[in-house]
C-alpha positions in Angstrom: 0.0 0.0 0.0 1.3 3.5 -0.8 2.6 5.7 2.0 0.0 8.4 2.8 2.3 10.4 5.1 4.0 12.8 2.7 1.6 15.7 2.3 3.8 17.6 -0.1 6.3 16.5 -2.6 8.2 18.7 -5.2 10.5 17.8 -8.0 12.2 20.0 -10.6 10.1 21.1 -13.5 11.2 20.1 -17.0 12.0 22.5 -19.8 9.1 23.1 -22.2 8.8 24.3 -25.7 6.5 27.2 -26.3 4.3 27.6 -29.3 6.9 30.0 -30.9 9.6 27.3 -30.5 11.4 29.0 -27.5 12.5 26.7 -24.7 12.6 27.3 -21.0 11.3 26.1 -17.8 7.5 25.6 -17.6 6.4 25.4 -14.0 3.6 22.8 -13.7 2.0 21.6 -10.5 -0.1 18.5 -10.0 -2.3 18.3 -6.9 -3.8 15.1 -5.7 -6.7 15.6 -3.4 -7.8 12.6 -1.3 -7.9 11.2 2.2 -6.2 8.5 4.3 -7.7 5.0 4.0 -9.1 5.6 0.5 -8.0 2.8 -1.9 -8.7 4.9 -5.0 -6.6 7.6 -3.5 -3.7 5.1 -3.1 -4.1 4.0 -6.7 -4.2 7.6 -7.9 -1.0 8.4 -5.9 0.8 5.6 -7.6 -0.1 7.0 -11.1 0.7 10.6 -10.2 4.0 9.7 -8.5 5.0 7.6 -11.6 4.1 10.1 -14.2 5.3 13.2 -12.4 8.5 11.4 -11.4 9.3 10.4 -15.0 8.5 13.9 -16.3 10.1 15.8 -13.4 6.8 17.6 -12.7 6.3 18.7 -9.1 3.2 17.4 -7.3 1.6 17.7 -3.9 -1.0 15.8 -2.0 -3.8 17.5 0.0 -6.0 15.8 2.5 -9.7 16.7 2.6 -9.8 15.7 6.3 -7.5 18.6 7.1 -9.1 21.3 4.9 -12.8 22.1 5.2 -12.9 24.0 1.9 -11.4 21.0 0.0 -13.7 18.6 1.9 -16.8 20.7 1.0 -15.8 21.0 -2.7 -14.5 17.5 -3.4 -15.6 14.9 -0.9 -17.9 13.1 -3.4 -15.2 13.0 -6.1 -12.0 11.9 -4.4 -9.4 11.3 -5.5 -9.3 14.5 -7.5 -6.3 15.5 -9.6 -5.7 19.2 -10.4 -3.1 20.3 -13.0 -2.0 23.9 -12.5 -5.1 24.4 -10.2 -7.6 23.2 -12.8 -9.5 19.9 -12.3 -8.0 17.3 -14.6 -9.9 14.2 -13.4 -11.5 12.4 -10.5 -12.0 8.8 -9.1 -9.6 7.1 -11.5 -6.4 8.6 -12.9 -5.5 7.5 -16.4 -1.7 7.4 -16.8 -1.7 8.2 -20.5 -4.1 11.1 -20.2 -2.2 12.7 -17.3 1.1 12.3 -19.3 -0.4 13.9 -22.3 -1.7 16.8 -20.3 1.7 17.4 -18.7 3.6 17.2 -22.0 1.5 19.4 -24.2 
C-alpha cells in the first residue's frame, strides 16, 4: 500500500517548448486531493507519482480531512487531480491522459 504520510512533494520542472519554439522552464504543478484510507486515492497516488516522477513535474497531496474547503468541494469525487489548479480528473487517474496533459 502506498505511503500516505507525505503531504507535499516537489521535484524539478522540465524544460518546455513554447508555441513559438522557444524553450525554457515551464512550471507545472499536479495536486492530488484525497484522504487516508481511500484505496482509490492510493491507486491515484501511484499513477501521479510515476508520471510526475518520470516527467520531473512537481506534485503535492492534499488531505480533505485537514481542509474544510477542500472537503466541501471534493468529498464526493476523491481522488481528484488538479493540473495547475484546474481539475483534470477524479475517481480514476488515467496514466496516458495525465502524461499527455503534462507534455502538451
